[in-house]
C-alpha positions, 0 to 999 in steps of 0.5 A: 951486244945486240942482234944487229951485231950478229947478223941483224935477225930481228925475228929471234924470239922465244915462244910466248906460251913457254915463257908464260908457263915458266912465269906461272910456275915461278909466280903461283896464282896464290901469290897475287902477283901478275906479270904484264904482257909488256913485262913478259915481252921484255923478259923474252928480249932479255933472254934472247940477248943473254942466249945470243951473248953466251952463244957468241962467246962459246962460239969464239972459244970453240973457234980458238980451239979449231972446233966446229961444234960448240961443246958444253965446256965452251958454254960453261967457259963462256959463262965464267968469262962473262961473269956468270960463274954462279950459273955454271954448277946449275948448267952442269947439273941440267946437262947431266940430267939431260944426258941421263934422260937421253940414255933411258929415253925409249928409242923410236921403233922403225916401221918394220919393228912396229909391224910386228912381222918378220923380215922374211914376211915383209919381204914376201909381202913386198915381192907380192906387191911388186908382182901385182904392180908389174902384172897391172902395168903389163896388162894395162887397165882392166875393163 
């Protein structure tokens, strides 16, 4: 299957720096092996094709179930149906790790929480600013 079958978006790619980092981790410099740029580009094309194939199959499975969201189960079933059942356990392990990281991830603080001021103090400051702006507006520019 090619990108043309999925709407013809030829701009689909993966960040070259990220792919290069993965390659570097797999092929340490001590091995003496290098990865040519055209080989990296071919690897990227293969990865995009693989992701497109799995996504399309998972989408079909979700549609058959009248679901509007592709779930992890759809991806694992797609892998199995396309003959990549050897990947399922690793995919499930990564999905579990991701869920655990999401649970322990620090929640972003809102600007209100970052200020360190109470809600009452922030409201008082806001009212002062509104009053100041209203006074400037009603009295015109000061000369």
